[in-house]
N, C-alpha and C positions, 0 to 999 in steps of 0.2 A: 674138203680137206681142212683140217684145223690149221695146218701150217700156212696154206696159201689162200684159204677162203673160197677156193673153187667149189662150185656146186655142180652136181651131175644128176640128171634125171635117171632113175633106175626103172621106173614103171610107167606105162602109158596104157590106160584102159581103152578097150575097143569102143567104137561108137555104140551108143545106147546105154552106157554105164555113167553113173554120176561121178565116179572118180575112185582113186585108191587112197585109203585113209588108215590111220592108226598104225604106222610102221613100228616094228619091234625086231631088233637084231637078236639072233640066237646067242646063247652064252659064249659059243666059240667064234662068233662073228662071221660065220660062213654062210648063214642063211638069213634072209629078211622075210619076215612074216607080215602080212598086211590084210586089210579088209578091202575088197573090191565091191563097192556099192552098186547094186542093181536097182535099188529104189531108195526112198527117203530113209527108211530104217532097216531095209533088208540088204543082205549081201552074202558074199562067200569069202572064206578064208583062203589065201593064196600063200605059197612059198616061192621064194626066188633064191637060187644058189648064187653065191658071190665068190669071186677070186680073192686072193690075198690083198690085192689093191682095191678091193670093194667094187670091182667092175662086175657087171651082170654076166653070169654064165648060163646060157640058154634062156628059155622063156619061163615066165612065172607058171607054176602048176597049181591047180586047185587042190585044196585039202578037203574041202567040202563041195558037194555037188548040188545042194538045194539052197535056194535063197533062204537065209535064216535071219533072225533078228539078232545081229551081233554088233558090238561096239568096238571091241579090240581083242587082241590076244595077248597071252603072257606065256613065257617059256618056263 
């Protein structure tokens, strides 16, 4: 929150992943795209639906299914 400074975790990678990186909000602010790293340079693109208050709606869903060499995404 810009107003309160509150921070909220939106994603949590499962065991065996390096982490979630390079978040990017969709132009309408309803989806968060990010890279879930499976290796040092490989990962998958994921999308997470968001409510109006930016709370998570459901679980992140993969956009890609094979580990790729990706750094970030752009809308």
